[in-house]
N, C-alpha and C positions, 0 to 999 in steps of 0.2 A: 394453543394457537399463537402464532408468531407473525411478525412482519419482517421483510427483508428490504435492504436498500443497497443499490449500486450506483453511486454518483460519480460522474467523470468531469474533471476540470483541468485547466491548463495552468493554474497557479498553485504552487506548493513551496514549502520550505523544509529542506532536509535538516536544517538546524533545529527547527521546532520539532520535527518528527523524531530526531535523535535525542531530544531533550537537552540540547546544548545550553538552553536557558529555560527557566521555569516561569511561566506566566501565572496570573492570579487564579485562573480557573483550573490549574493543575495541582493535584495532590502530590507533594514532594515525596511522600512515603508510599505512593501508589505503585501499581505494577505496570511496567512497560518493557517490551522486548524488541530488540533489533534483529530481525531475521536476515536482512540483507541490506548493505549500505555501500554504494559506490558513489563517490563524489561525481557530480554531473560533468565537470571538466574532464576528469579521468575517464568517465564513461564515453564521452565524445572522442577522446583520443583512441580508446580501445575499439570503438565501433566504426569510426570513420577515418582514422589516421592513415591507413594504407590507401584508401580511396582518395584522400586529400593529396597525399604525396604523388599518386599517379596523375591526378588532375593537374597539379602544378607543373609536373614534368612535361606535360603536353602543351603548356602555354608558352608562346613566343614573346608575349608582352608581359612585363613585370606587373603592370597595373591590373592584369586579369588574374593574378595569383591570389590565393586566399591564405592569409597568415594563420588565422584561427577560425575553424569552421564553427565552433561554439559561438564566438562573437558575431560571426557572419549571420547565423540563425537568430541570435538574440536581437540584432539590429533589424531583422526582417519585419515587414509589416503584415506578412501573410503566414509566417511560420511561427511555431512555438518550440522552445527548447525541450520541453517535456510535458508530461501529463500526470495526473494523479487520480486514482480511483479510491473512493472511501466506501468500504464494504462493512455492513453491519447486519446482525440478526437481533431483532428486538422483541421483547415480550417477557412478562414476569414468569412464565412457565418454562423459559429456556434457562438451563443451568449454565454457569460460567465454564464448566468443563466441556459441555457439548459445543458451546459457542467457540471456545478456543480450538477444539479439534476441527470444527467446520472451517474456520478462517485459515488454520494451518494447511489443511488439505487444499483449500482454494488457492493459496499462494504456491504450494509445491507443484501444482499442475498448470500454473499460469503459462509458462513458455511453451508447454506442449499444446495447449489450447489456443494460444495467441503467438504463433511463431515469429511474426514480424513486429511484435511489441516487446522490446527488450526491457526486462525488469531491472531497475537500478537501485531500488530500495523497497523494503517491506518492513512495516513498523506496527507492532501490536500495542494498542493503547487501552489500558484499563485503569488509568489514573486521572480521567477527566469525568465531568458530570455526564450522567447517562450511562448507557450500556457500553461494554468494551467493543472496540471496532478495529478495523485494519486500514492502514494507509499504504497503498501500493503505487509507487512511482515508476513510470516507464517512459521509454523513448521510442518513437516509431522508427523503424528501419525499412527503407524501400530501396528498390533498384531501378536505375534509369540509364538510357543510352545517351542522355544529354547531361552535361555538367558532371558532377561526381557520379561514379558508377554506383556507389552506395551512399545514400543521402537520407535525411529525415523528412518525412511527410506523412501525416496521419491518413490523408485521403488515399495516397498511393499504397501505404502499408496495408490499409484495410482492403483495398482493391486486390492486393495479392492474396488476401485471405478469402476472397470471393464476396466481399461486402461492398456494394456500390449503391450510390444514391440514384434512384430512377423515379420516373413519374408515377405517382400513385402509391409509392412506398415510402417508408420512413428513411431518414438519412443513414448513411453507413455507420456513423458514430452511434446513433440510437440502436441500430441493429447489433452492434458490438456490445453495447450495454445490456441489451435484452438477452443475448446469448450468455453472457456472464451471470445475469440475474437468473436465467433458467438453470444454469449449472449450480448456482448457490441454492436454489430451491431443491434441486435433486439431492444435494448434500444434506439438506435439512430433513428430507424424507428418509434418507438412509439412517438418520439418528432418531426417527420416529417423531419428528416435529412437523406439524401441519402448518402451512403458510397461508395466511389470509391475503386476498388480493383486493386492493382498493380500486374504486371506480375512477374513471377519468376526472370526474368533478372533484374528487377528494385529493388528487395528486397535486402537489405544489411544484411550482416552477423551480428548477434547480439553479442554485448559484454556487460558484466555487467557494472554497473554504475561507479564503481571505476576505472575499466580498461579504460572505455571511457574517463573519466575525465583526467586520467593520459596521455593517448594518445593525447588528445586535448591540454593539457598544454605542452606536449613535442613538439608537432608540432608547437605550438605558439612560444616556446622558440627557436626551430630550425630556424623558419622563421626570428625571431628577430636577431639571430646570423648571418644568411646569409645576412640579410639586413645590419647589422653592417659591415660585411666583405666587401660587395660591396661598401658601403659608404667609408670605409677606403681605398679601392683600388682607388676609384675616388679621394679621398682626396690626396693620394700619387701622383697621376697623376697631379692633380691641383697644388700641392705643387711644383712639378718639373717645371711646366709651370710658376707658380708665381715666383719661384727662377730665372728662365731664364729671365722673364720680369723685375724682380727687377735689375738683373745685367745689362740688356739692358737700364733700366732707369738711372742707375748710369753712364753708358757710355754716354747716351744722355745728362745727366747733365754736364759731362765734355765737351762734344761737345758744349753745350749751352754756357758754360763759355768761351771756345775758340772762338766760333762764336761771342759772345758779345764783347770780346776784339777786334776781327777783325773788327766787325761792328763799334765799337767806333773809331778804327784807320781809317777806310774808311770814316767815317763821318767827322773826323777831316780834312782828305785830301780833302774831297768834299767841306768843308767850305772854306779851303784855296784856292782851285781851283775856287770856286764861286767868291771869292774876286778878284782873279787874272783876271777872265773873265770880271768882271765888270770894273776893271781897264783898261783892254785891249780895251773894247768898249768905255771907256771914252777918251782914247788916240787916237782912230781911227778918221780919218778925213772924213768928209762927203762933197761930191761935188755934185752940181746939175746936173741932166741929163734931157735933154729935158725940157726946161723951160716951153714950152707950156703946158706940162702936170703937171708941178710942182713936178716931182719925184726927189729923191735924191739917191745917191749911196755912200756906205761906202767904203772907201779905206784904206788899211793898208799895212805895209811893210811885207816882207817874214817871218821874225822871229816871228812877232806877229801872222801871219797866222798859223805857225806851232804850236805855243803855243795854239792857239784856237782849232786846230785839236786835239791836245793831251788832252785838257780839255774835248772836246766832247767825245773822246774815253773812258776816265776815267769815264765820266758820265754814259755811257752805262754799264761799269763795276760796278758802284755803284748800278744801277738798278738790275743787275743780283745778286749781293751780297745780296741786300735787299730781292729779291724774294727767294733766297736760305735760308736766315735766317727765313723768313716768313714761307716757307715750312717746315723747321725744327721744328718750333714752332707748326705747325699743327700736324706733326707726333708725337711730344712729347705729345700733348693733347690727341691724339687718343690712344697712348700706356697707358697714365695715366688712361683714361676712361676704357680701357680693363683691366688694373690692378685692378681698383676699382671693376669692375664686377666680376673678378676672386675672389677677396677678399670676396665679398658678397656671392658668391656661396660657397666658402670654409667655411665661417661663418655659413651659413645655413646647410651645410652638417655636420659640427661639432655639431650643435644643434640637428639635427636629429639623429646623432650617439649617442649623450648623452641621448636623449629620449629613443632610442632603448635599450641602455645599462640599463637605469633605469627600463624599462619594463621587460627586461630579469632578472634583479635582483629581481623585484617584483614577477615574475613567480616562480623563484627559491625559494624565501622566502616563497611564498604561498604553494609550494609543500612541503618544509620542515615543515611548520606549519601544513599542513594536515597530514604528516607522524607522527609528534610529537603528534598531537591530536589523531590519531588512536592508537598510543602507549599508550597515557593516557587513552583512552577508554578501551583498553585491560587491563591496570593496574587496572582501577576501577572495571572492571568485575572480574579480578582475586582477587581483595580485597574483593568483595562481596562473591565470592566463599569461600575464606579463612575465612571470617566471619561466613558463614554457617558451614564450617568445624569445626571452633572453638566452635560454639554452639553445634554441634553434639558431639564433643569430651568432652565438658563439661557435656552433658547429659550422655555420656558413663562413665565419671568419677564419676558422682553422682550415677549411677547405680552400678558401681563397689564398691563404698564405702558402699552402702546399702548391696551388697552381702557380703562384708567383715564383716560388722556388724552381718549379719545373720550367717556367718560361725563361728564367735567368740561365738555367742550364742549356736550354734550347738556343737561347741567344748566343751564348758562348760558343756552342757548336756551330751555329750559323756563321759567326764571325770567323771561326777557324776555316770553315769551308770557303769563305770568301777570300781569305788570304791565299789559300791553295789555288783558287781559280785565278787570282791575280798573278801568282807565280807561273801558272801554266800559260796564261795569256802572254806574259813577258817572254817566255821561252818556247812559245808555240811554233814560231817560224823556224827557230833552230832545231826544235824537235822534228818538225816536218822535213827539213833538209836531211836530218839524220835518218829518218824513216825512208825517204826517197833513196838516199845513198845505200842504205842497207838492201833495199829492194833491187837497186841496180847491181850491187855486188852479187846478190843471190842470182840474178838473171845471167850475169856474165859467168858466174861459176857453173851454172847449169849448161850454158852453151858449150863451155870447154869440155865438160864431162861428156856431152853428147858428141 
């Protein structure tokens, strides 16, 4: 099962199709083939040059003559210099060999099936993302009794093919696309490929190639910007938390210093109390109890007993202080671990934000490069047109110089004739008398002979 696509648009770039420059989405080592390539300015000279010369020769006013028909159409608000079809056969079950054969056959029969749509370029692309496809550039060629006898107009060209827009039917352009789509499906069936038809709700509105690329790059840039903004917001939140934790860590460090001092003081007291306790036990007197059992009983005076009770009470305090310091150390370790975790997250977020920023810069740079490249293509096209115009002006100059030479020769002849007429005018009376006398002599001679 496969799907097919035949999209028609009026924007195209022969430089992109020829791979005069490599964009980011193009695999430089991929496969692409140029089956036909005629520069559009040259194509216009070949298709409409004779009709343009005939039109200009019939004009009596210089301002009505057209120097370049390509530029004339390019400046028009209703006409387009050319069109492009993007043809593809898509599906995992379609082999590249079958796809290649189908697209090649589609191109080779184009002019036979579309006699008024002159193909000026055919480019097979298998070096881009997605399935291989065909770019077919064409110029509509129509005939008219007004203006140029041969001129470009998609509406008139399709009308000559019997495709017209009428009420209740689709437009002529849609009919042309459907005819070519039906032929593409026929080629698929010849290769044993079944074509799936999408419903009207599943069809997407078609946009031309440049518009699609611009929208895609814009959406990518917008997503990158949104991702950066979200990451920056998260970073700000994490920075606030990290700042609070850092302040808390500083406070805990102060508490640790104070706790350490207190612990050392308590430790010194405990050591002294331990010595005192050992001394008290050494001074205590032991007396036997129940000799038959061999038990002994420690006896001490009241002051020593109070000292011992105080030591035992302080010993409990020592244990509590130790547990408190130990718990404080655990809390500090937990906070430090949390701070390290926040730092790692912040570092990762910063790296992702930097990557997103670079991606956005690359997208913007690529868009600027494409715009500049398109400007350069237009300038090159204008340069070619100017070159043709210079050649035409040079031919006109040579013709004018020849006409000037002819006029000078004619003027010289005219001046010579004028001198001859002046000579005749001066001698006209004498010549007339000579003629009259000759006639008289002839008459008298005739009378004598008779």
